[in-house]
C-alpha positions in Angstrom: 56.3 41.4 56.0 58.1 44.7 56.6 61.5 43.0 56.1 60.3 41.5 52.8 59.2 44.9 51.5 62.5 46.5 52.5 64.4 43.7 50.8 62.4 44.0 47.7 63.1 47.7 47.5 66.8 47.2 48.0 67.0 44.5 45.3 65.1 46.7 42.9 67.5 49.6 43.5 70.6 47.4 43.1 69.5 45.8 39.8 68.1 49.1 38.5 71.4 50.9 39.3 73.4 48.3 37.4 71.6 49.2 34.2 72.0 52.9 34.9 75.7 52.3 35.6 76.1 50.6 32.3 74.3 53.3 30.4 76.4 56.0 32.0 79.5 54.1 31.2 78.5 53.6 27.5 77.5 57.3 27.3 81.0 58.3 28.5 83.2 55.8 26.7 81.7 55.3 23.3 81.6 59.0 22.2 85.2 59.4 23.4 86.4 56.6 21.2 84.5 57.6 18.0 84.7 61.4 18.4 81.9 61.8 15.8 78.2 61.2 15.4 77.8 57.4 15.3 74.9 54.9 15.3 74.8 51.7 17.4 73.1 48.4 16.5 72.4 46.3 19.6 71.3 42.8 20.5 68.1 42.5 22.4 69.6 42.7 25.9 71.7 45.8 25.2 68.9 47.5 23.4 67.1 47.7 26.8 70.0 49.7 28.2 70.7 52.0 25.3 67.1 52.9 24.4 67.0 55.2 27.5 70.0 57.2 26.4 69.6 60.8 25.3 73.2 60.8 23.9 73.5 57.5 22.1 71.6 56.9 18.8 70.5 53.4 17.8 70.5 52.1 14.2 67.5 50.2 13.0 69.6 47.7 11.2 73.3 46.7 11.3 74.0 48.1 7.8 73.5 51.6 9.0 75.4 51.1 12.3 79.0 52.3 13.0 79.3 50.0 16.1 77.6 46.7 17.2 77.0 46.5 20.9 76.2 43.1 22.6 77.2 39.5 22.4 74.9 37.7 20.0 76.1 38.6 16.5 76.8 35.2 14.9 74.1 35.4 12.3 74.8 38.8 10.7 74.6 39.5 7.0 77.9 39.8 5.1 77.7 43.6 5.0 77.8 43.7 8.8 80.5 41.1 9.4 83.4 43.6 9.5 81.9 46.3 11.8 83.6 47.0 15.2 81.9 45.3 18.2 81.8 46.4 21.8 81.0 43.2 23.6 78.9 42.7 26.7 80.5 39.4 27.7 84.1 38.3 28.2 83.6 35.2 26.0 82.3 37.2 23.0 85.1 39.7 23.5 87.8 36.9 23.3 86.2 35.1 20.4 85.2 38.0 18.2 88.2 39.4 16.2 86.2 42.6 15.6 85.7 43.2 19.3 87.3 46.5 20.1 86.3 46.4 23.8 84.1 44.9 26.4 82.1 45.8 29.4 80.9 42.9 31.5 80.3 41.8 35.1 82.5 39.2 36.8 81.7 38.1 40.4 79.5 41.2 40.8 82.2 43.6 39.7 82.3 45.6 36.6 85.1 44.8 34.2 86.3 46.8 31.1 88.8 45.6 28.5 90.0 46.8 25.1 92.0 45.0 22.3 94.9 47.0 20.9 94.9 45.2 17.5 91.1 45.7 16.9 91.4 49.4 17.9 94.2 49.8 15.4 92.3 47.9 12.7 89.4 50.4 12.9 91.7 53.4 13.5 90.2 54.2 16.9 92.1 55.9 19.7 91.3 55.6 23.4 91.5 58.6 25.7 94.5 58.4 28.1 92.2 57.6 31.0 91.2 54.2 29.3 94.7 53.1 28.1 95.3 51.1 31.2 92.5 48.7 30.1 94.1 47.7 26.8 95.2 44.1 26.4 
């Protein structure tokens, strides 16, 4: 029983720290790319991460957003189709021409990628520390 409780505590800390890690990453990277006040529209899973941020502001609808964060944006209105996207999966990053970057987990390791052509399309510049992740 004691081993079960210890394992439960460890699992809770590991999964809780992944979300905290993701939030810290978004709070550091996204403002450095946009360099201005911006609003984020998220899918349901990403909303759970971003809603606890004191730095990142969420848009109520995609029309008001400057950036879309997530992977489930296939059924957007026409006014939202050309917004930059920061993907939360590698597949959506590859398949979405508006994806400027992605943060996702592969084999338990965090991965980050950016698309040079999409960054150029939206006139966004990465800080020097992130240029090594451009593809």
